[in-house]
C-alpha positions as CSV (number, residue, x, y, z in Angstrom):
1,M,-150.2,-15.1,-10.6
2,C,-152.1,-12.0,-9.7
3,T,-153.5,-9.7,-12.2
4,T,-153.6,-6.4,-12.3
5,A,-157.0,-5.8,-10.9
6,E,-156.7,-7.8,-8.2
7,I,-153.9,-5.4,-6.6
8,G,-155.6,-2.6,-7.4
9,M,-153.9,-1.6,-10.6
10,R,-155.5,-0.4,-13.8
11,E,-153.7,-0.2,-17.3
12,L,-153.8,2.8,-18.6
13,D,-152.0,2.4,-22.0
14,H,-150.0,-0.6,-23.4
15,R,-147.8,-1.0,-26.2
16,T,-145.3,-3.7,-28.0
17,N,-142.8,-3.3,-30.0
18,D,-140.2,-5.9,-31.4
19,G,-140.7,-8.0,-28.9
20,I,-140.6,-5.6,-25.6
21,D,-144.1,-4.5,-23.5
22,V,-144.3,-1.8,-22.3
23,T,-147.3,-1.1,-19.5
24,L,-148.6,2.0,-17.5
25,L,-150.1,1.6,-14.4
26,W,-151.8,3.8,-11.9
27,N,-153.1,2.6,-8.2
28,P,-156.2,4.4,-7.6
29,Q,-155.5,3.9,-4.1
30,T,-151.9,5.6,-3.6
31,S,-152.2,7.8,-6.7
32,A,-149.0,6.2,-7.8
33,L,-147.6,5.4,-11.2
34,F,-145.3,2.3,-12.4
35,V,-144.6,1.9,-16.0
36,A,-144.1,-2.3,-16.4
37,V,-141.4,-3.6,-19.0
38,D,-141.3,-7.3,-20.1
39,D,-138.5,-7.7,-23.1
40,A,-139.4,-11.1,-24.7
41,R,-135.9,-11.1,-26.4
42,G,-133.6,-9.9,-23.8
43,G,-135.4,-12.1,-20.7
44,E,-135.3,-8.3,-18.6
45,S,-138.4,-7.2,-16.8
46,F,-138.9,-4.5,-14.2
47,T,-141.4,-1.9,-12.5
48,L,-140.5,1.2,-11.8
49,E,-142.0,3.9,-9.9
50,V,-142.7,7.8,-11.5
51,D,-143.9,11.0,-11.2
52,A,-146.8,11.9,-12.8
53,A,-144.7,14.8,-14.2
54,D,-142.9,12.0,-16.2
55,A,-145.3,9.3,-16.8
56,L,-145.7,9.6,-20.4
57,D,-142.2,10.0,-21.1
58,A,-141.6,7.4,-18.9
59,F,-143.9,5.4,-21.2
60,H,-142.0,6.2,-24.2
61,H,-139.1,5.4,-22.9
62,P,-138.8,3.3,-20.1
63,Y,-134.9,2.4,-20.2
64,A,-134.0,5.8,-19.9
65,Y,-135.8,6.2,-16.3
66,A,-134.9,2.8,-15.2
67,D,-131.2,4.2,-14.6
68,R,-132.8,6.9,-12.8
69,S,-135.2,4.9,-11.0
70,R,-133.7,4.2,-6.8
71,V,-136.7,0.7,-7.0
72,H,-137.1,-1.5,-9.2
73,Y,-140.0,-3.7,-8.9
74,P,-139.5,-7.5,-10.2
75,I,-142.3,-8.4,-12.4
76,A,-144.3,-11.6,-10.9
77,A,-144.2,-14.5,-13.6
């Protein structure tokens, strides 16, 4: 299992609510921002790339942005 440090990602924020973990990640090499979601209840995990202007809103409402995102990155187990 790779950690975010091993792949160059930095955790900017994290929250947990009712079995859902949401993490805001930043890649300093590419300046890309990602929101990672792990739903322990539903078994769904995904990561999506977001624009900097939308990062905080996507962090608070990741499922709304999941529908808009063209690319989903499965989270490695």
